[in-house]
ROKELO-341544 format. One record per atom (N, C-alpha, C): residue number from 1; residue in three letters; chain; atom name; z, y, x. Coordinates in nm, 2 decimals, decimal comma, always signed. Layout:
REM residues N
<NUM ALA A CA <Z Y X>>;
...
***
This chain:
REM residues 93
<1 UNK A N <-5,04 +6,29 +3,43>>;
<1 UNK A CA <-4,96 +6,21 +3,34>>;
<1 UNK A C <-4,88 +6,11 +3,43>>;
<2 UNK A N <-4,76 +6,09 +3,40>>;
<2 UNK A CA <-4,67 +6,00 +3,48>>;
<2 UNK A C <-4,70 +5,86 +3,45>>;
<3 UNK A N <-4,69 +5,77 +3,55>>;
<3 UNK A CA <-4,71 +5,63 +3,53>>;
<3 UNK A C <-4,59 +5,56 +3,46>>;
<4 UNK A N <-4,48 +5,63 +3,45>>;
<4 UNK A CA <-4,36 +5,58 +3,39>>;
<4 UNK A C <-4,31 +5,68 +3,28>>;
<5 UNK A N <-4,24 +5,62 +3,18>>;
<5 UNK A CA <-4,18 +5,70 +3,08>>;
<5 UNK A C <-4,03 +5,70 +3,10>>;
<6 UNK A N <-3,97 +5,82 +3,09>>;
<6 UNK A CA <-3,83 +5,83 +3,11>>;
<6 UNK A C <-3,75 +5,80 +2,98>>;
<7 UNK A N <-3,64 +5,73 +2,99>>;
<7 UNK A CA <-3,56 +5,70 +2,88>>;
<7 UNK A C <-3,41 +5,72 +2,92>>;
<8 UNK A N <-3,33 +5,76 +2,83>>;
<8 UNK A CA <-3,19 +5,77 +2,85>>;
<8 UNK A C <-3,12 +5,68 +2,75>>;
<9 UNK A N <-3,02 +5,60 +2,81>>;
<9 UNK A CA <-2,95 +5,51 +2,72>>;
<9 UNK A C <-2,81 +5,49 +2,77>>;
<10 UNK A N <-2,73 +5,44 +2,68>>;
<10 UNK A CA <-2,59 +5,42 +2,72>>;
<10 UNK A C <-2,56 +5,27 +2,73>>;
<11 UNK A N <-2,47 +5,24 +2,82>>;
<11 UNK A CA <-2,43 +5,10 +2,84>>;
<11 UNK A C <-2,28 +5,08 +2,84>>;
<12 UNK A N <-2,23 +4,97 +2,80>>;
<12 UNK A CA <-2,09 +4,94 +2,81>>;
<12 UNK A C <-2,06 +4,94 +2,96>>;
<13 UNK A N <-1,93 +4,97 +2,99>>;
<13 UNK A CA <-1,89 +4,98 +3,13>>;
<13 UNK A C <-1,92 +4,85 +3,21>>;
<14 UNK A N <-1,91 +4,73 +3,15>>;
<14 UNK A CA <-1,93 +4,60 +3,22>>;
<14 UNK A C <-2,08 +4,59 +3,26>>;
<15 UNK A N <-2,17 +4,63 +3,17>>;
<15 UNK A CA <-2,31 +4,63 +3,20>>;
<15 UNK A C <-2,35 +4,73 +3,31>>;
<16 UNK A N <-2,29 +4,85 +3,30>>;
<16 UNK A CA <-2,32 +4,95 +3,40>>;
<16 UNK A C <-2,27 +4,90 +3,54>>;
<17 UNK A N <-2,15 +4,85 +3,54>>;
<17 UNK A CA <-2,09 +4,79 +3,66>>;
<17 UNK A C <-2,18 +4,68 +3,72>>;
<18 UNK A N <-2,23 +4,60 +3,64>>;
<18 UNK A CA <-2,32 +4,49 +3,68>>;
<18 UNK A C <-2,44 +4,54 +3,75>>;
<19 UNK A N <-2,50 +4,64 +3,69>>;
<19 UNK A CA <-2,62 +4,71 +3,75>>;
<19 UNK A C <-2,58 +4,76 +3,89>>;
<20 UNK A N <-2,47 +4,83 +3,89>>;
<20 UNK A CA <-2,42 +4,89 +4,02>>;
<20 UNK A C <-2,40 +4,78 +4,13>>;
<21 UNK A N <-2,35 +4,67 +4,09>>;
<21 UNK A CA <-2,33 +4,56 +4,19>>;
<21 UNK A C <-2,46 +4,51 +4,24>>;
<22 UNK A N <-2,55 +4,49 +4,15>>;
<22 UNK A CA <-2,69 +4,44 +4,19>>;
<22 UNK A C <-2,76 +4,53 +4,28>>;
<23 UNK A N <-2,74 +4,66 +4,26>>;
<23 UNK A CA <-2,80 +4,76 +4,35>>;
<23 UNK A C <-2,73 +4,76 +4,48>>;
<24 UNK A N <-2,59 +4,76 +4,48>>;
<24 UNK A CA <-2,52 +4,77 +4,60>>;
<24 UNK A C <-2,53 +4,65 +4,69>>;
<25 UNK A N <-2,56 +4,53 +4,63>>;
<25 UNK A CA <-2,58 +4,41 +4,70>>;
<25 UNK A C <-2,72 +4,41 +4,76>>;
<26 UNK A N <-2,81 +4,50 +4,72>>;
<26 UNK A CA <-2,95 +4,50 +4,76>>;
<26 UNK A C <-3,04 +4,41 +4,69>>;
<27 UNK A N <-2,99 +4,35 +4,58>>;
<27 UNK A CA <-3,08 +4,26 +4,50>>;
<27 UNK A C <-3,19 +4,34 +4,44>>;
<28 UNK A N <-3,16 +4,47 +4,40>>;
<28 UNK A CA <-3,26 +4,56 +4,34>>;
<28 UNK A C <-3,23 +4,69 +4,41>>;
<29 UNK A N <-3,34 +4,77 +4,42>>;
<29 UNK A CA <-3,33 +4,90 +4,49>>;
<29 UNK A C <-3,27 +5,02 +4,40>>;
<30 UNK A N <-3,28 +5,00 +4,27>>;
<30 UNK A CA <-3,24 +5,10 +4,18>>;
<30 UNK A C <-3,19 +5,04 +4,05>>;
<31 UNK A N <-3,12 +5,12 +3,97>>;
<31 UNK A CA <-3,08 +5,08 +3,84>>;
<31 UNK A C <-3,21 +5,07 +3,75>>;
<32 UNK A N <-3,31 +5,15 +3,77>>;
<32 UNK A CA <-3,43 +5,13 +3,69>>;
<32 UNK A C <-3,50 +5,00 +3,72>>;
<33 UNK A N <-3,49 +4,96 +3,85>>;
<33 UNK A CA <-3,55 +4,83 +3,88>>;
<33 UNK A C <-3,48 +4,72 +3,81>>;
<34 UNK A N <-3,35 +4,72 +3,80>>;
<34 UNK A CA <-3,27 +4,62 +3,73>>;
<34 UNK A C <-3,31 +4,62 +3,58>>;
<35 UNK A N <-3,32 +4,73 +3,52>>;
<35 UNK A CA <-3,36 +4,74 +3,38>>;
<35 UNK A C <-3,50 +4,69 +3,36>>;
<36 UNK A N <-3,59 +4,72 +3,45>>;
<36 UNK A CA <-3,73 +4,67 +3,43>>;
<36 UNK A C <-3,73 +4,52 +3,45>>;
<37 UNK A N <-3,65 +4,46 +3,54>>;
<37 UNK A CA <-3,65 +4,32 +3,55>>;
<37 UNK A C <-3,59 +4,25 +3,43>>;
<38 UNK A N <-3,49 +4,32 +3,38>>;
<38 UNK A CA <-3,42 +4,26 +3,25>>;
<38 UNK A C <-3,52 +4,26 +3,14>>;
<39 UNK A N <-3,60 +4,37 +3,12>>;
<39 UNK A CA <-3,70 +4,38 +3,02>>;
<39 UNK A C <-3,81 +4,28 +3,04>>;
<40 UNK A N <-3,85 +4,26 +3,16>>;
<40 UNK A CA <-3,95 +4,15 +3,18>>;
<40 UNK A C <-3,90 +4,02 +3,15>>;
<41 UNK A N <-3,77 +3,99 +3,18>>;
<41 UNK A CA <-3,71 +3,86 +3,14>>;
<41 UNK A C <-3,70 +3,85 +2,99>>;
<42 UNK A N <-3,66 +3,95 +2,92>>;
<42 UNK A CA <-3,65 +3,95 +2,78>>;
<42 UNK A C <-3,79 +3,93 +2,71>>;
<43 UNK A N <-3,89 +3,99 +2,77>>;
<43 UNK A CA <-4,03 +3,97 +2,71>>;
<43 UNK A C <-4,07 +3,83 +2,74>>;
<44 UNK A N <-4,05 +3,77 +2,86>>;
<44 UNK A CA <-4,08 +3,64 +2,89>>;
<44 UNK A C <-4,02 +3,54 +2,79>>;
<45 UNK A N <-3,89 +3,57 +2,76>>;
<45 UNK A CA <-3,81 +3,48 +2,67>>;
<45 UNK A C <-3,87 +3,49 +2,53>>;
<46 UNK A N <-3,90 +3,62 +2,48>>;
<46 UNK A CA <-3,96 +3,64 +2,35>>;
<46 UNK A C <-4,10 +3,57 +2,34>>;
<47 UNK A N <-4,18 +3,58 +2,45>>;
<47 UNK A CA <-4,31 +3,52 +2,45>>;
<47 UNK A C <-4,29 +3,37 +2,44>>;
<48 UNK A N <-4,19 +3,31 +2,51>>;
<48 UNK A CA <-4,17 +3,16 +2,50>>;
<48 UNK A C <-4,13 +3,12 +2,37>>;
<49 UNK A N <-4,04 +3,20 +2,30>>;
<49 UNK A CA <-3,99 +3,16 +2,17>>;
<49 UNK A C <-4,11 +3,17 +2,07>>;
<50 UNK A N <-4,19 +3,27 +2,08>>;
<50 UNK A CA <-4,31 +3,29 +1,99>>;
<50 UNK A C <-4,40 +3,17 +2,01>>;
<51 UNK A N <-4,43 +3,13 +2,13>>;
<51 UNK A CA <-4,52 +3,02 +2,16>>;
<51 UNK A C <-4,46 +2,89 +2,10>>;
<52 UNK A N <-4,33 +2,87 +2,12>>;
<52 UNK A CA <-4,26 +2,75 +2,06>>;
<52 UNK A C <-4,28 +2,75 +1,91>>;
<53 UNK A N <-4,25 +2,87 +1,85>>;
<53 UNK A CA <-4,26 +2,88 +1,70>>;
<53 UNK A C <-4,40 +2,84 +1,66>>;
<54 UNK A N <-4,50 +2,90 +1,72>>;
<54 UNK A CA <-4,64 +2,88 +1,68>>;
<54 UNK A C <-4,69 +2,73 +1,71>>;
<55 UNK A N <-4,65 +2,67 +1,82>>;
<55 UNK A CA <-4,70 +2,54 +1,85>>;
<55 UNK A C <-4,62 +2,43 +1,80>>;
<56 UNK A N <-4,49 +2,43 +1,82>>;
<56 UNK A CA <-4,41 +2,32 +1,78>>;
<56 UNK A C <-4,35 +2,33 +1,64>>;
<57 UNK A N <-4,29 +2,44 +1,61>>;
<57 UNK A CA <-4,23 +2,46 +1,48>>;
<57 UNK A C <-4,33 +2,46 +1,37>>;
<58 UNK A N <-4,43 +2,54 +1,38>>;
<58 UNK A CA <-4,54 +2,54 +1,28>>;
<58 UNK A C <-4,60 +2,41 +1,26>>;
<59 UNK A N <-4,63 +2,33 +1,37>>;
<59 UNK A CA <-4,70 +2,21 +1,36>>;
<59 UNK A C <-4,60 +2,10 +1,29>>;
<60 UNK A N <-4,48 +2,11 +1,32>>;
<60 UNK A CA <-4,38 +2,02 +1,26>>;
<60 UNK A C <-4,37 +2,05 +1,11>>;
<61 UNK A N <-4,36 +2,18 +1,08>>;
<61 UNK A CA <-4,36 +2,22 +0,94>>;
<61 UNK A C <-4,48 +2,17 +0,86>>;
<62 UNK A N <-4,59 +2,19 +0,92>>;
<62 UNK A CA <-4,72 +2,14 +0,85>>;
<62 UNK A C <-4,71 +1,99 +0,83>>;
<63 UNK A N <-4,67 +1,92 +0,93>>;
<63 UNK A CA <-4,66 +1,77 +0,92>>;
<63 UNK A C <-4,56 +1,73 +0,80>>;
<64 UNK A N <-4,45 +1,81 +0,79>>;
<64 UNK A CA <-4,35 +1,78 +0,69>>;
<64 UNK A C <-4,41 +1,81 +0,55>>;
<65 UNK A N <-4,49 +1,92 +0,54>>;
<65 UNK A CA <-4,55 +1,95 +0,41>>;
<65 UNK A C <-4,65 +1,85 +0,37>>;
<66 UNK A N <-4,72 +1,79 +0,47>>;
<66 UNK A CA <-4,82 +1,68 +0,43>>;
<66 UNK A C <-4,75 +1,55 +0,40>>;
<67 UNK A N <-4,63 +1,52 +0,46>>;
<67 UNK A CA <-4,57 +1,40 +0,44>>;
<67 UNK A C <-4,42 +1,42 +0,43>>;
<68 UNK A N <-4,37 +1,46 +0,32>>;
<68 UNK A CA <-4,22 +1,49 +0,30>>;
<68 UNK A C <-4,13 +1,37 +0,32>>;
<69 UNK A N <-4,19 +1,25 +0,31>>;
<69 UNK A CA <-4,10 +1,13 +0,33>>;
<69 UNK A C <-4,06 +1,12 +0,48>>;
<70 UNK A N <-4,12 +1,19 +0,57>>;
<70 UNK A CA <-4,08 +1,19 +0,71>>;
<70 UNK A C <-3,94 +1,25 +0,73>>;
<71 UNK A N <-3,90 +1,34 +0,63>>;
<71 UNK A CA <-3,77 +1,41 +0,65>>;
<71 UNK A C <-3,65 +1,32 +0,64>>;
<72 UNK A N <-3,55 +1,36 +0,71>>;
<72 UNK A CA <-3,42 +1,30 +0,71>>;
<72 UNK A C <-3,33 +1,39 +0,62>>;
<73 UNK A N <-3,26 +1,33 +0,52>>;
<73 UNK A CA <-3,17 +1,42 +0,44>>;
<73 UNK A C <-3,07 +1,49 +0,52>>;
<74 UNK A N <-3,03 +1,61 +0,49>>;
<74 UNK A CA <-2,94 +1,69 +0,57>>;
<74 UNK A C <-2,80 +1,61 +0,57>>;
<75 UNK A N <-2,76 +1,55 +0,46>>;
<75 UNK A CA <-2,63 +1,48 +0,46>>;
<75 UNK A C <-2,63 +1,37 +0,56>>;
<76 UNK A N <-2,74 +1,30 +0,57>>;
<76 UNK A CA <-2,75 +1,19 +0,67>>;
<76 UNK A C <-2,73 +1,25 +0,82>>;
<77 UNK A N <-2,80 +1,36 +0,84>>;
<77 UNK A CA <-2,80 +1,42 +0,97>>;
<77 UNK A C <-2,66 +1,46 +1,01>>;
<78 UNK A N <-2,59 +1,53 +0,91>>;
<78 UNK A CA <-2,46 +1,58 +0,94>>;
<78 UNK A C <-2,36 +1,47 +0,95>>;
<79 UNK A N <-2,37 +1,36 +0,87>>;
<79 UNK A CA <-2,29 +1,25 +0,88>>;
<79 UNK A C <-2,30 +1,18 +1,02>>;
<80 UNK A N <-2,42 +1,17 +1,07>>;
<80 UNK A CA <-2,44 +1,12 +1,20>>;
<80 UNK A C <-2,38 +1,21 +1,31>>;
<81 UNK A N <-2,40 +1,33 +1,30>>;
<81 UNK A CA <-2,34 +1,43 +1,39>>;
<81 UNK A C <-2,19 +1,42 +1,39>>;
<82 UNK A N <-2,13 +1,42 +1,28>>;
<82 UNK A CA <-1,98 +1,41 +1,27>>;
<82 UNK A C <-1,93 +1,28 +1,33>>;
<83 UNK A N <-2,00 +1,17 +1,31>>;
<83 UNK A CA <-1,97 +1,04 +1,37>>;
<83 UNK A C <-1,98 +1,05 +1,52>>;
<84 UNK A N <-2,08 +1,10 +1,57>>;
<84 UNK A CA <-2,10 +1,12 +1,72>>;
<84 UNK A C <-1,99 +1,21 +1,78>>;
<85 UNK A N <-1,96 +1,31 +1,71>>;
<85 UNK A CA <-1,86 +1,40 +1,76>>;
<85 UNK A C <-1,72 +1,33 +1,76>>;
<86 UNK A N <-1,69 +1,26 +1,65>>;
<86 UNK A CA <-1,56 +1,19 +1,64>>;
<86 UNK A C <-1,56 +1,09 +1,75>>;
<87 UNK A N <-1,66 +1,02 +1,78>>;
<87 UNK A CA <-1,67 +0,91 +1,89>>;
<87 UNK A C <-1,64 +0,99 +2,03>>;
<88 UNK A N <-1,70 +1,10 +2,05>>;
<88 UNK A CA <-1,68 +1,17 +2,17>>;
<88 UNK A C <-1,54 +1,22 +2,19>>;
<89 UNK A N <-1,48 +1,26 +2,08>>;
<89 UNK A CA <-1,34 +1,30 +2,09>>;
<89 UNK A C <-1,25 +1,18 +2,12>>;
<90 UNK A N <-1,28 +1,07 +2,06>>;
<90 UNK A CA <-1,21 +0,95 +2,08>>;
<90 UNK A C <-1,22 +0,90 +2,23>>;
<91 UNK A N <-1,34 +0,91 +2,28>>;
<91 UNK A CA <-1,36 +0,87 +2,42>>;
<91 UNK A C <-1,29 +0,97 +2,52>>;
<92 UNK A N <-1,28 +1,09 +2,48>>;
<92 UNK A CA <-1,21 +1,19 +2,57>>;
<92 UNK A C <-1,06 +1,17 +2,57>>;
<93 UNK A N <-1,01 +1,12 +2,46>>;
<93 UNK A CA <-0,86 +1,11 +2,45>>;
<93 UNK A C <-0,80 +0,99 +2,54>>;
***
């Protein structure tokens, strides 16, 4: 039994060219190595998002359920964001 599973997939020309550049520069030794590195990075990102959801988002949700008065009304948040944005635009002008 092989230690790897073969897959066939199609890529847009830009992505295929990027893989070719990485291999030709010597950053990776093969296209398969580039794809494996990309999948490892994707898994790391997905794991980080899952950890964030479980630790921070879920805890914040639970706190809000216990004490809904902690919440800031959406209108207030958007009004403050619009005011900040307007001030930034004014400062840039």
